[in-house]
N, C-alpha and C positions, 0 to 999 in steps of 0.2 A: 104224850110219850112216843107213842106209835107214831105219830107224824113226825116228829124228829128222828126216829129210828129209820122210818122210810125215806125221809129227806136224804139221810146221811148214807143210805145204800143207793140212793138214786145219785147222789153226788159223786160216791167212789166209782160207779158203774160208767158214769159220763167222763171221769178223768182217765178211766182205762179205755175206753172207746177213744176218746180223743187222742190219748197218746199212741194206741195203734193207728190210727188213720194218720197222725202226726209222720210217722215213720214211713206211711207209705206216699207222703206228700198229698193227701188229699183231704179235702173238707169233710169232716166227719159228718156234717148233715146232709151232703150230697148224696151218700150210699145208704146210712140207715134210715132215711126219711123222717127225720126230725123237723118240726117247722121251727124256724128261726125263732119265733117269740113263744112265750110260754102264756098261759090265758092270767096269770097274776101278774104280767109285763115284767118277768125275768127272762131275758134273753140268752142263747146260746151264743151269741156273737163276742161276748167277753171272752169265751173259752178260745172260740176260732182266731180273735186278734191275738192272742197269746202264741196258739201254736204258729200263725202265719209270721209273727216278729220273729220268733225263733227260728224260723226257717230262713232267714235272711241274718246271715252274719258276714262280717266285714272287718278286717283290722284296719284301724287309723282311719275310721270314717263312722258313720252312722247309717241305721237303715232308715229309708224313707219311703212312701208310697208315690209312685208317677200319677200322672193325670189317668191311666187306665187302671189304678189300682193296683199294680203289681209293685213289689219290694225291690229297691235298688239301694246300690250302697252309695253314699255322697261322702266324698273324701274329704279329710281335714285339710286345711291351708298347706300348701306346700306339699301335698301329696297327690298321687294319680292312680288311676286303676293299674294294677298288675296282676293279670288272672281274676281272681274272684276278690282280691284283696288290694287296700290301697297301700303304697309304699312311697317312702320319701323320694321326691321329684321336683326340684326346683329350676326353672331357668331364668330368674330375675323377673322384674315388673313387667319388662317389652315383649314377654313371651307366654308361650303354654306349654307345659311338659306333658309328653305322653310316653308310653312304652310301646314299643313295638314287640310283637310275638313271633318267633321263629321256633320251627321243630327241626331237632338235630337228629337226623337218621341215624348216625352212627350211635350216639349215646340213648337215643329214643327218648330225650328229655325236650322240654319245651325252655327256650330262653328268651329274656327279655333284654332289650337294649333302649335306653333313655334315648329321647328325640326331642329337642326343642324346636317347636313350631314359633318363629318369631313374627312380631308385628312387620307391616311393611317399613322398609327402611333400616331394619337391624338384621343382624345375622349373629348366629351362634359361633361364640368363640369358647372353647373350653367348657360347654356346657351352661353358658351364660349368654342370653340375648344382648348383645352390647351394638 
């Protein structure tokens, strides 16, 4: 009974600590000195992976890890990165769609414009590579 109670208290403390460090965007084991694995084989990596995955959010796409272990947004088909999310963007089968970003000094807003990067021998005509 005491062991279960101790486990519950420890688990609750870990969740609270993980939540606090998630808000700081830091891995909790870096600052509080936890070892990544427990003596009985129960690791803290599980909680770190949940916090890391929640740090990456992208609409119209999914979060994946790159070869350096950083979370990146992978857009759905016919979508491209627009800021931190994916937006609908299609230029046909013979081109790639991107958004260019400009800052409007008058409105103090970022504006996005669709651009088609067409394959060799094709040109952008009304937003489609033909």
